[in-house]
C-alpha positions as a Markdown table, in Angstrom:
| # | Residue | x | y | z |
|---|---|---|---|---|
| 1 | Unk | 23.1 | 16.3 | -10.2 |
| 2 | Unk | 24.0 | 17.5 | -13.6 |
| 3 | Unk | 21.6 | 18.5 | -16.4 |
| 4 | Unk | 22.8 | 16.8 | -19.6 |
| 5 | Unk | 19.8 | 17.8 | -21.7 |
| 6 | Unk | 20.3 | 19.7 | -25.0 |
| 7 | Unk | 18.9 | 23.2 | -25.2 |
| 8 | Unk | 15.3 | 23.0 | -26.2 |
| 9 | Unk | 15.6 | 25.2 | -29.4 |
| 10 | Unk | 18.4 | 23.0 | -30.7 |
| 11 | Unk | 16.5 | 19.8 | -30.0 |
| 12 | Unk | 13.5 | 21.1 | -31.9 |
| 13 | Unk | 15.7 | 22.1 | -34.9 |
| 14 | Unk | 17.3 | 18.7 | -35.1 |
| 15 | Unk | 13.9 | 16.9 | -34.7 |
| 16 | Unk | 12.6 | 18.8 | -37.8 |
| 17 | Unk | 15.2 | 17.1 | -39.9 |
| 18 | Unk | 14.5 | 13.6 | -38.7 |
| 19 | Unk | 12.0 | 11.0 | -39.9 |
| 20 | Unk | 8.9 | 10.1 | -37.7 |
| 21 | Unk | 10.6 | 6.9 | -36.7 |
| 22 | Unk | 13.8 | 8.7 | -35.7 |
| 23 | Unk | 11.8 | 11.3 | -33.7 |
| 24 | Unk | 9.9 | 8.5 | -31.9 |
| 25 | Unk | 13.1 | 6.7 | -31.1 |
| 26 | Unk | 14.7 | 9.9 | -29.8 |
| 27 | Unk | 11.7 | 10.7 | -27.7 |
| 28 | Unk | 11.8 | 7.2 | -26.2 |
| 29 | Unk | 15.6 | 7.6 | -25.6 |
| 30 | Unk | 15.0 | 11.0 | -23.8 |
| 31 | Unk | 12.2 | 9.5 | -21.7 |
| 32 | Unk | 14.4 | 6.7 | -20.7 |
| 33 | Unk | 17.1 | 9.1 | -19.7 |
| 34 | Unk | 14.6 | 11.1 | -17.8 |
| 35 | Unk | 13.5 | 8.0 | -15.9 |
| 36 | Unk | 17.1 | 7.0 | -15.2 |
| 37 | Unk | 17.9 | 10.5 | -13.8 |
| 38 | Unk | 15.4 | 9.8 | -11.0 |
| 39 | Unk | 17.6 | 7.8 | -8.6 |
| 40 | Unk | 17.2 | 6.4 | -5.2 |
| 41 | Unk | 20.8 | 7.5 | -4.3 |
| 42 | Unk | 19.9 | 11.2 | -5.2 |
| 43 | Unk | 16.6 | 11.0 | -3.3 |
| 44 | Unk | 18.5 | 9.6 | -0.3 |
| 45 | Unk | 20.9 | 12.5 | -0.3 |
| 46 | Unk | 18.1 | 15.0 | -0.3 |
| 47 | Unk | 16.2 | 13.3 | 2.4 |
| 48 | Unk | 19.2 | 12.9 | 4.6 |
| 49 | Unk | 20.0 | 16.6 | 4.2 |
| 50 | Unk | 16.5 | 17.8 | 4.9 |
| 51 | Unk | 15.9 | 15.4 | 7.8 |
| 52 | Unk | 19.2 | 16.1 | 9.6 |
| 53 | Unk | 18.9 | 17.1 | 13.2 |
| 54 | Unk | 20.7 | 20.4 | 12.4 |
| 55 | Unk | 17.5 | 21.6 | 10.7 |
| 56 | Unk | 15.6 | 21.1 | 14.0 |
| 57 | Unk | 12.5 | 19.6 | 12.3 |
| 58 | Unk | 12.1 | 22.4 | 9.6 |
| 59 | Unk | 9.3 | 24.3 | 11.4 |
| 60 | Unk | 7.9 | 27.0 | 9.1 |
| 61 | Unk | 9.5 | 30.3 | 9.9 |
| 62 | Unk | 12.2 | 28.9 | 12.1 |
| 63 | Unk | 16.0 | 28.9 | 11.4 |
| 64 | Unk | 15.7 | 25.2 | 10.5 |
| 65 | Unk | 12.9 | 25.9 | 8.1 |
| 66 | Unk | 14.9 | 28.7 | 6.4 |
| 67 | Unk | 17.9 | 26.4 | 6.2 |
| 68 | Unk | 15.7 | 23.8 | 4.5 |
| 69 | Unk | 14.5 | 26.4 | 2.0 |
| 70 | Unk | 18.1 | 27.4 | 1.3 |
| 71 | Unk | 18.9 | 23.8 | 0.6 |
| 72 | Unk | 16.0 | 23.4 | -1.8 |
| 73 | Unk | 16.9 | 26.6 | -3.7 |
| 74 | Unk | 20.5 | 25.5 | -4.0 |
| 75 | Unk | 19.3 | 22.2 | -5.5 |
| 76 | Unk | 17.0 | 23.7 | -8.1 |
| 77 | Unk | 19.5 | 26.5 | -9.0 |
| 78 | Unk | 21.9 | 23.7 | -10.1 |
| 79 | Unk | 19.2 | 22.5 | -12.5 |
| 80 | Unk | 19.0 | 25.9 | -14.2 |
| 81 | Unk | 15.3 | 26.3 | -13.5 |
| 82 | Unk | 13.7 | 29.7 | -14.0 |
| 83 | Unk | 12.8 | 31.6 | -10.8 |
| 84 | Unk | 9.1 | 32.2 | -10.4 |
| 85 | Unk | 9.0 | 33.9 | -6.9 |
| 86 | Unk | 9.1 | 37.5 | -5.9 |
| 87 | Unk | 11.3 | 40.0 | -7.7 |
| 88 | Unk | 13.2 | 37.5 | -9.8 |
| 89 | Unk | 14.0 | 35.2 | -6.9 |
| 90 | Unk | 12.7 | 31.7 | -6.1 |
| 91 | Unk | 11.1 | 32.8 | -2.9 |
| 92 | Unk | 7.5 | 33.9 | -2.4 |
| 93 | Unk | 7.5 | 35.5 | 1.0 |
| 94 | Unk | 4.5 | 35.8 | 3.3 |
| 95 | Unk | 5.1 | 36.7 | 6.9 |
| 96 | Unk | 8.0 | 34.7 | 8.2 |
| 97 | Unk | 7.3 | 31.9 | 5.7 |
| 98 | Unk | 8.5 | 31.3 | 2.2 |
| 99 | Unk | 7.2 | 29.3 | -0.7 |
| 100 | Unk | 9.8 | 28.3 | -3.3 |
| 101 | Unk | 8.7 | 28.5 | -7.0 |
| 102 | Unk | 10.4 | 27.6 | -10.3 |
| 103 | Unk | 9.0 | 27.6 | -13.8 |
| 104 | Unk | 9.5 | 25.4 | -16.8 |
| 105 | Unk | 7.9 | 27.4 | -19.6 |
| 106 | Unk | 5.7 | 25.5 | -22.0 |
| 107 | Unk | 6.7 | 24.9 | -25.6 |
| 108 | Unk | 3.4 | 25.5 | -27.4 |
| 109 | Unk | 2.6 | 29.2 | -27.8 |
| 110 | Unk | -1.1 | 28.4 | -27.8 |
| 111 | Unk | -1.0 | 26.4 | -24.5 |
| 112 | Unk | 2.0 | 27.8 | -22.7 |
| 113 | Unk | -0.2 | 30.2 | -20.7 |
| 114 | Unk | -1.8 | 27.1 | -19.1 |
| 115 | Unk | 0.0 | 26.0 | -15.9 |
| 116 | Unk | 0.4 | 22.6 | -14.3 |
| 117 | Unk | 1.4 | 23.0 | -10.7 |
| 118 | Unk | 3.5 | 20.2 | -9.1 |
| 119 | Unk | 4.1 | 20.7 | -5.4 |
| 120 | Unk | 5.4 | 19.3 | -2.1 |
| 121 | Unk | 5.6 | 20.9 | 1.3 |
| 122 | Unk | 9.1 | 21.3 | 2.8 |
| 123 | Unk | 8.2 | 22.3 | 6.3 |
| 124 | Unk | 7.6 | 20.0 | 9.3 |
| 125 | Unk | 6.7 | 20.4 | 13.0 |
| 126 | Unk | 10.0 | 21.3 | 14.6 |
| 127 | Unk | 10.2 | 20.0 | 18.1 |
| 128 | Unk | 6.5 | 19.2 | 18.1 |
| 129 | Unk | 3.7 | 20.4 | 20.4 |
| 130 | Unk | 0.4 | 19.2 | 21.7 |
| 131 | Unk | -1.4 | 20.3 | 18.6 |
| 132 | Unk | 0.8 | 18.9 | 15.9 |
| 133 | Unk | 2.7 | 15.9 | 17.4 |
| 134 | Unk | 1.7 | 12.4 | 18.3 |
| 135 | Unk | 4.5 | 12.5 | 20.8 |
| 136 | Unk | 6.8 | 12.6 | 22.5 |
| 137 | Unk | 7.2 | 16.4 | 22.2 |
| 138 | Unk | 10.4 | 18.4 | 22.9 |
| 139 | Unk | 12.5 | 16.3 | 20.6 |
| 140 | Unk | 13.4 | 17.0 | 17.0 |
| 141 | Unk | 10.8 | 15.7 | 14.6 |
| 142 | Unk | 12.9 | 15.2 | 11.5 |
| 143 | Unk | 10.0 | 14.4 | 9.1 |
| 144 | Unk | 12.0 | 12.2 | 6.8 |
| 145 | Unk | 8.8 | 10.8 | 5.2 |
| 146 | Unk | 6.7 | 13.9 | 6.0 |
| 147 | Unk | 7.7 | 15.5 | 3.8 |
| 148 | Unk | 11.4 | 15.4 | 3.0 |
| 149 | Unk | 10.5 | 12.4 | 0.8 |
| 150 | Unk | 8.0 | 14.5 | -1.3 |
| 151 | Unk | 10.5 | 17.3 | -1.6 |
| 152 | Unk | 13.3 | 14.9 | -2.7 |
| 153 | Unk | 10.9 | 13.3 | -5.2 |
| 154 | Unk | 10.0 | 16.8 | -6.6 |
| 155 | Unk | 13.6 | 17.8 | -7.0 |
| 156 | Unk | 14.2 | 14.5 | -8.9 |
| 157 | Unk | 11.1 | 15.3 | -11.2 |
| 158 | Unk | 12.5 | 18.8 | -11.8 |
| 159 | Unk | 15.8 | 17.3 | -12.9 |
| 160 | Unk | 14.1 | 14.7 | -15.1 |
| 161 | Unk | 12.2 | 17.5 | -17.0 |
| 162 | Unk | 15.6 | 18.7 | -18.2 |
| 163 | Unk | 16.2 | 15.5 | -20.0 |
| 164 | Unk | 13.2 | 16.0 | -22.3 |
| 165 | Unk | 14.1 | 17.0 | -25.9 |
| 166 | Unk | 11.7 | 19.9 | -25.8 |
| 167 | Unk | 9.4 | 21.3 | -23.1 |
| 168 | Unk | 5.8 | 20.0 | -22.8 |
| 169 | Unk | 3.1 | 22.2 | -24.4 |
| 170 | Unk | 1.9 | 23.6 | -21.1 |
| 171 | Unk | 4.1 | 25.4 | -18.5 |
| 172 | Unk | 5.0 | 23.5 | -15.3 |
| 173 | Unk | 5.4 | 25.2 | -12.0 |
| 174 | Unk | 7.7 | 23.4 | -9.5 |
| 175 | Unk | 6.4 | 24.5 | -6.0 |
| 176 | Unk | 7.8 | 23.8 | -2.6 |
| 177 | Unk | 5.2 | 24.9 | -0.1 |
| 178 | Unk | 5.9 | 26.3 | 3.4 |
| 179 | Unk | 3.5 | 26.3 | 6.3 |
| 180 | Unk | 1.6 | 23.2 | 5.4 |
| 181 | Unk | 1.8 | 21.9 | 8.9 |
| 182 | Unk | 0.4 | 25.2 | 10.2 |
| 183 | Unk | -2.8 | 24.9 | 8.1 |
| 184 | Unk | -1.8 | 24.6 | 4.4 |
| 185 | Unk | -0.7 | 28.2 | 4.6 |
| 186 | Unk | 1.7 | 28.2 | 1.6 |
| 187 | Unk | -0.6 | 26.7 | -1.0 |
| 188 | Unk | -3.5 | 28.8 | 0.1 |
| 189 | Unk | -1.3 | 32.0 | -0.1 |
| 190 | Unk | -0.1 | 31.1 | -3.6 |
| 191 | Unk | -3.7 | 30.7 | -4.8 |
| 192 | Unk | -4.7 | 34.1 | -3.3 |
| 193 | Unk | -1.6 | 36.1 | -4.2 |
| 194 | Unk | 0.5 | 34.8 | -7.1 |
| 195 | Unk | 3.9 | 36.3 | -7.9 |
| 196 | Unk | 4.1 | 38.5 | -11.0 |
| 197 | Unk | 6.1 | 35.8 | -12.8 |
| 198 | Unk | 3.1 | 33.4 | -12.9 |
| 199 | Unk | 0.2 | 35.8 | -12.3 |
| 200 | Unk | -0.8 | 35.8 | -16.1 |
| 201 | Unk | -1.1 | 32.0 | -16.2 |
| 202 | Unk | -4.2 | 29.9 | -15.9 |
| 203 | Unk | -3.8 | 27.0 | -13.5 |
| 204 | Unk | -5.4 | 24.0 | -15.2 |
| 205 | Unk | -4.1 | 21.1 | -13.0 |
| 206 | Unk | -2.1 | 20.4 | -9.9 |
| 207 | Unk | -0.2 | 17.4 | -8.5 |
| 208 | Unk | 0.8 | 17.0 | -4.8 |
| 209 | Unk | 3.5 | 14.8 | -3.4 |
| 210 | Unk | 3.2 | 14.1 | 0.3 |
| 211 | Unk | 4.8 | 11.3 | 2.2 |
| 212 | Unk | 6.1 | 9.1 | -0.7 |
| 213 | Unk | 8.9 | 7.5 | 1.2 |
| 214 | Unk | 7.3 | 4.5 | 2.8 |
| 215 | Unk | 6.2 | 2.3 | -0.2 |
| 216 | Unk | 5.0 | -1.0 | 1.1 |
| 217 | Unk | 3.9 | -3.9 | -1.1 |
| 218 | Unk | 4.2 | -1.7 | -4.2 |
| 219 | Unk | 1.0 | 0.1 | -3.0 |
| 220 | Unk | 0.6 | 3.8 | -3.9 |
| 221 | Unk | -2.4 | 5.8 | -2.7 |
| 222 | Unk | -4.0 | 8.2 | -5.1 |
| 223 | Unk | -6.3 | 11.0 | -3.9 |
| 224 | Unk | -8.3 | 13.3 | -6.1 |
| 225 | Unk | -8.7 | 11.1 | -9.1 |
| 226 | Unk | -12.5 | 11.9 | -9.1 |
| 227 | Unk | -11.8 | 15.7 | -9.5 |
| 228 | Unk | -12.0 | 15.4 | -13.3 |
| 229 | Unk | -13.3 | 12.7 | -15.7 |
| 230 | Unk | -10.7 | 10.3 | -17.0 |
| 231 | Unk | -8.0 | 10.8 | -14.3 |
| 232 | Unk | -8.1 | 7.1 | -13.3 |
| 233 | Unk | -7.2 | 6.2 | -16.8 |
| 234 | Unk | -4.5 | 8.8 | -16.9 |
| 235 | Unk | -3.0 | 7.3 | -13.8 |
| 236 | Unk | -3.2 | 3.8 | -15.4 |
| 237 | Unk | -1.3 | 5.0 | -18.4 |
| 238 | Unk | 1.3 | 6.8 | -16.3 |
| 239 | Unk | 1.8 | 3.6 | -14.3 |
| 240 | Unk | 2.8 | 1.6 | -17.3 |
| 241 | Unk | 6.5 | 1.7 | -16.5 |
| 242 | Unk | 6.3 | 1.8 | -12.7 |
| 243 | Unk | 3.7 | -0.9 | -12.5 |
| 244 | Unk | 2.7 | -0.1 | -8.9 |
| 245 | Unk | -0.6 | -1.1 | -7.3 |
| 246 | Unk | -2.7 | 2.0 | -7.2 |
| 247 | Unk | -5.2 | 2.5 | -4.4 |
| 248 | Unk | -7.7 | 5.2 | -5.4 |
| 249 | Unk | -9.1 | 7.0 | -2.3 |
| 250 | Unk | -12.3 | 9.0 | -2.9 |
| 251 | Unk | -12.2 | 10.9 | 0.3 |
| 252 | Unk | -11.3 | 14.6 | 0.1 |
| 253 | Unk | -10.1 | 16.2 | 3.3 |
| 254 | Unk | -8.1 | 19.3 | 4.2 |
| 255 | Unk | -5.0 | 17.4 | 5.3 |
| 256 | Unk | -2.4 | 18.3 | 2.6 |
| 257 | Unk | -1.7 | 20.8 | -0.1 |
| 258 | Unk | -4.0 | 19.2 | -2.7 |
| 259 | Unk | -7.0 | 20.5 | -0.8 |
| 260 | Unk | -6.7 | 24.2 | -1.5 |
| 261 | Unk | -6.6 | 23.5 | -5.2 |
| 262 | Unk | -9.6 | 21.3 | -5.1 |
| 263 | Unk | -11.4 | 23.9 | -3.1 |
| 264 | Unk | -10.5 | 26.3 | -5.9 |
| 265 | Unk | -12.1 | 23.9 | -8.4 |
| 266 | Unk | -8.8 | 22.9 | -10.0 |
| 267 | Unk | -8.5 | 19.2 | -10.9 |
| 268 | Unk | -5.8 | 17.7 | -8.6 |
| 269 | Unk | -4.3 | 14.4 | -7.7 |
| 270 | Unk | -2.0 | 13.6 | -4.7 |
| 271 | Unk | 0.4 | 10.6 | -4.6 |
| 272 | Unk | 1.0 | 9.2 | -1.1 |
| 273 | Unk | 2.5 | 6.0 | 0.2 |
| 274 | Unk | 0.3 | 5.9 | 3.3 |
| 275 | Unk | 0.4 | 6.8 | 7.0 |
| 276 | Unk | 2.4 | 4.8 | 9.6 |
| 277 | Unk | 3.1 | 4.7 | 13.3 |
| 278 | Unk | 5.9 | 7.2 | 13.0 |
| 279 | Unk | 3.6 | 9.9 | 11.6 |
| 280 | Unk | 4.3 | 13.3 | 13.4 |
| 281 | Unk | 6.6 | 11.6 | 15.8 |
| 282 | Unk | 10.4 | 12.0 | 16.4 |
| 283 | Unk | 10.8 | 8.5 | 15.0 |
| 284 | Unk | 9.9 | 9.5 | 11.4 |
| 285 | Unk | 13.6 | 9.3 | 10.5 |
| 286 | Unk | 15.7 | 8.4 | 7.5 |
| 287 | Unk | 16.5 | 4.8 | 8.4 |
| 288 | Unk | 12.9 | 3.9 | 7.8 |
| 289 | Unk | 12.6 | 5.5 | 4.3 |
| 290 | Unk | 12.2 | 3.1 | 1.4 |
| 291 | Unk | 14.5 | 5.0 | -1.0 |
| 292 | Unk | 14.3 | 2.3 | -3.6 |
| 293 | Unk | 10.5 | 2.6 | -3.5 |
| 294 | Unk | 10.8 | 6.4 | -4.1 |
| 295 | Unk | 12.1 | 5.7 | -7.6 |
| 296 | Unk | 9.0 | 4.2 | -9.2 |
| 297 | Unk | 6.7 | 6.6 | -7.3 |
| 298 | Unk | 8.6 | 9.7 | -8.6 |
| 299 | Unk | 8.8 | 8.2 | -12.1 |
| 300 | Unk | 5.1 | 7.6 | -12.1 |
| 301 | Unk | 4.5 | 11.2 | -11.0 |
| 302 | Unk | 6.9 | 12.5 | -13.7 |
| 303 | Unk | 5.0 | 10.5 | -16.4 |
| 304 | Unk | 1.7 | 11.7 | -15.1 |
| 305 | Unk | 2.8 | 15.4 | -15.0 |
| 306 | Unk | 4.4 | 15.3 | -18.4 |
| 307 | Unk | 1.3 | 13.6 | -20.0 |
| 308 | Unk | -1.0 | 16.3 | -18.5 |
| 309 | Unk | 1.3 | 19.1 | -19.7 |
| 310 | Unk | 1.8 | 17.6 | -23.2 |
| 311 | Unk | -1.9 | 16.8 | -23.9 |
| 312 | Unk | -3.0 | 18.9 | -26.9 |
| 313 | Unk | -6.7 | 18.6 | -25.9 |
| 314 | Unk | -8.5 | 21.3 | -23.8 |
| 315 | Unk | -7.8 | 21.1 | -20.1 |
| 316 | Unk | -9.9 | 18.7 | -18.0 |
| 317 | Unk | -12.9 | 20.3 | -16.4 |
| 318 | Unk | -13.2 | 20.2 | -12.7 |
| 319 | Unk | -15.9 | 17.7 | -11.6 |
| 320 | Unk | -17.9 | 19.3 | -8.6 |
| 321 | Unk | -19.6 | 15.9 | -7.9 |
| 322 | Unk | -16.3 | 14.7 | -6.3 |
| 323 | Unk | -17.0 | 16.8 | -3.2 |
| 324 | Unk | -20.0 | 14.6 | -2.4 |
| 325 | Unk | -18.3 | 11.3 | -3.0 |
| 326 | Unk | -16.8 | 9.1 | -0.4 |
| 327 | Unk | -15.7 | 5.6 | 0.4 |
| 328 | Unk | -19.3 | 4.7 | 0.8 |
| 329 | Unk | -20.0 | 6.0 | -2.7 |
| 330 | Unk | -17.2 | 3.8 | -4.0 |
| 331 | Unk | -18.5 | 0.7 | -2.2 |
| 332 | Unk | -21.9 | 1.3 | -3.7 |
| 333 | Unk | -20.5 | 1.5 | -7.2 |
| 334 | Unk | -18.2 | -1.5 | -6.9 |
| 335 | Unk | -20.7 | -3.8 | -4.9 |
| 336 | Unk | -21.0 | -7.2 | -6.5 |
| 337 | Unk | -24.2 | -7.9 | -8.4 |
| 338 | Unk | -26.3 | -11.0 | -7.5 |
| 339 | Unk | -25.4 | -13.8 | -9.9 |
| 340 | Unk | -28.8 | -15.1 | -10.9 |
| 341 | Unk | -28.8 | -18.5 | -12.6 |
| 342 | Unk | -31.6 | -18.4 | -15.1 |
| 343 | Unk | -33.1 | -21.1 | -17.3 |
| 344 | Unk | -32.4 | -21.1 | -21.0 |
| 345 | Unk | -29.2 | -20.3 | -22.9 |
| 346 | Unk | -26.2 | -19.2 | -20.9 |
| 347 | Unk | -24.9 | -15.7 | -21.5 |
| 348 | Unk | -22.0 | -15.9 | -24.0 |
| 349 | Unk | -19.2 | -14.3 | -21.9 |
| 350 | Unk | -20.6 | -14.3 | -18.4 |
| 351 | Unk | -19.7 | -10.8 | -17.3 |
| 352 | Unk | -21.8 | -8.1 | -15.7 |
| 353 | Unk | -20.5 | -4.5 | -15.3 |
| 354 | Unk | -21.7 | -1.2 | -13.8 |
| 355 | Unk | -21.0 | 2.1 | -15.5 |
| 356 | Unk | -19.1 | 4.9 | -13.8 |
| 357 | Unk | -20.1 | 8.5 | -14.7 |
| 358 | Unk | -16.6 | 9.8 | -13.8 |
| 359 | Unk | -14.8 | 7.0 | -15.8 |
| 360 | Unk | -17.3 | 5.9 | -18.4 |
| 361 | Unk | -14.6 | 4.3 | -20.5 |
| 362 | Unk | -13.8 | 1.9 | -17.7 |
| 363 | Unk | -16.9 | -0.1 | -16.6 |
| 364 | Unk | -16.6 | -1.9 | -13.3 |
| 365 | Unk | -16.9 | -5.7 | -13.2 |
| 366 | Unk | -19.6 | -6.5 | -10.7 |
| 367 | Unk | -20.5 | -10.1 | -11.8 |
| 368 | Unk | -18.5 | -13.0 | -13.2 |
| 369 | Unk | -20.6 | -16.1 | -13.8 |
| 370 | Unk | -19.0 | -19.2 | -12.4 |
| 371 | Unk | -17.5 | -21.4 | -15.1 |
| 372 | Unk | -18.0 | -18.7 | -17.8 |
| 373 | Unk | -15.5 | -17.8 | -20.4 |
| 374 | Unk | -14.6 | -14.6 | -18.5 |
| 375 | Unk | -14.2 | -16.6 | -15.3 |
| 376 | Unk | -11.9 | -19.0 | -17.1 |
| 377 | Unk | -9.9 | -16.1 | -18.5 |
| 378 | Unk | -9.3 | -14.8 | -15.0 |
| 379 | Unk | -11.6 | -11.8 | -14.8 |
| 380 | Unk | -12.2 | -10.7 | -11.3 |
| 381 | Unk | -14.8 | -8.6 | -9.4 |
| 382 | Unk | -13.6 | -5.0 | -9.2 |
| 383 | Unk | -11.6 | -5.1 | -12.4 |
| 384 | Unk | -12.4 | -2.4 | -14.9 |
| 385 | Unk | -12.6 | -3.3 | -18.5 |
| 386 | Unk | -10.7 | -0.8 | -20.6 |
| 387 | Unk | -10.4 | -2.4 | -24.0 |
| 388 | Unk | -11.8 | -5.2 | -26.2 |
| 389 | Unk | -9.5 | -6.7 | -28.8 |
| 390 | Unk | -7.2 | -3.8 | -28.4 |
| 391 | Unk | -9.9 | -1.1 | -28.9 |
| 392 | Unk | -10.5 | 1.3 | -26.1 |
| 393 | Unk | -14.1 | 1.8 | -24.9 |
| 394 | Unk | -16.3 | 4.8 | -25.0 |
| 395 | Unk | -18.6 | 3.6 | -22.3 |
| 396 | Unk | -20.5 | 0.5 | -21.0 |
| 397 | Unk | -22.8 | 0.3 | -24.0 |
| 398 | Unk | -19.7 | 0.4 | -26.3 |
| 399 | Unk | -18.2 | -2.5 | -24.3 |
| 400 | Unk | -21.4 | -4.5 | -24.7 |
| 401 | Unk | -21.5 | -3.9 | -28.4 |
| 402 | Unk | -17.8 | -4.9 | -28.8 |
| 403 | Unk | -18.3 | -8.1 | -26.9 |
| 404 | Unk | -21.4 | -8.9 | -28.9 |
| 405 | Unk | -19.5 | -8.4 | -32.1 |
| 406 | Unk | -16.5 | -10.3 | -31.0 |
| 407 | Unk | -15.7 | -13.7 | -32.5 |
| 408 | Unk | -15.4 | -16.8 | -30.3 |
| 409 | Unk | -12.2 | -15.3 | -28.8 |
| 410 | Unk | -11.8 | -11.9 | -27.3 |
| 411 | Unk | -8.8 | -10.1 | -25.8 |
| 412 | Unk | -9.9 | -8.1 | -22.8 |
| 413 | Unk | -7.7 | -5.5 | -21.2 |
| 414 | Unk | -8.6 | -4.6 | -17.6 |
| 415 | Unk | -7.5 | -2.1 | -15.0 |
| 416 | Unk | -6.7 | -4.2 | -12.0 |
| 417 | Unk | -5.7 | -1.9 | -9.1 |
| 418 | Unk | -4.1 | 0.5 | -11.4 |
| 419 | Unk | -2.2 | -2.1 | -13.4 |
| 420 | Unk | -3.1 | -3.0 | -17.0 |
| 421 | Unk | -3.7 | -6.8 | -17.3 |
| 422 | Unk | -4.5 | -8.6 | -20.6 |
| 423 | Unk | -6.9 | -11.6 | -20.5 |
| 424 | Unk | -7.8 | -14.0 | -23.3 |
| 425 | Unk | -11.3 | -15.3 | -23.3 |
| 426 | Unk | -12.8 | -18.1 | -25.4 |
| 427 | Unk | -16.5 | -18.4 | -25.7 |
| 428 | Unk | -18.4 | -21.7 | -25.3 |
| 429 | Unk | -19.3 | -23.1 | -28.8 |
| 430 | Unk | -22.9 | -23.6 | -27.8 |
| 431 | Unk | -23.3 | -20.3 | -25.9 |
| 432 | Unk | -25.5 | -17.6 | -27.4 |
| 433 | Unk | -26.8 | -14.3 | -26.4 |
| 434 | Unk | -25.4 | -11.1 | -25.1 |
| 435 | Unk | -22.3 | -10.7 | -22.9 |
């Protein structure tokens, strides 16, 4: 893969001579080029190389694991990324294991010391044993999805960053973790002992890619979106181009490299296309990988990362309440409200919502009155209302005020499983009252 991006300093100088419209057009052009550089064919090449039998399942510390590391380093060297490991290398050594680290320095002197870490583990379980394999053991476990797919996606994201006209405000660390299958060893080690190249930075966010190669029904699982306020909305915005169905999972477990960052109180999300029958078996091989599906997943992750790194606002604060939330908490929040039919004037719009403390700007729809304007418009239970007549919401009370002030027609934007859907509602002429 070739990096065709202009040098950042030249791009900035040229941009200073252009009109705002020209700058916007060029930014869109570069973003389109960045998206286009994330290709299924390139992802396939990386996955096939990493999941080849010759690498013997990439067990951390083994000859196959070291060969996998050499392949990753060779790939990012071609992109011209700055080494961020030990002594000017890409490697961070610990015992027989090696993280691989590369830095994209931030472009804003005031924010470049803040670091967004984007990682994927490159090790797997080798030939498998009773503690790490679902069997049969003694055969090469190639780990095509787990996690050659995440590594391939991360290499593609690293290449796409080179197509931006200038670097994002914050610095981005591209991290390939070793020893994940042995207990998240690489990510834990990095958080304890950072190489000198990145020791002065403040980690403000992390993103983890693990098993992104088996997209089914356009459904992408998102973990960690409750670790800071507003992350669901950030995912919604990043999903504008990919248009995937996002399944937000509230559980936080120590089963991948997102967990050490959450334990360190760093806001974190993980993108994952779901478990399958080949998980930790020799049958997790390349012929089952959905390479076409890896394109939109990696593009969504790229858009999410660049948005976090480019955001001029202060970094998001970690939300400790996430550690006490679960699937049961989510069910309680989203449980439908009883639709009580009362005497007297019918409510004007026929919608009931419940506020979410983590995502106050996206109230959850828990009641849609039968035959009401919102029912006719297609509003559904579980939707989240995010805008009224094109105006974003501050919270549930703001939504109620905007609906009350709306004319007989209202445009309602909703988050429906991570996709933005626009509905047109027309109020009944005789209906009065609040929403």
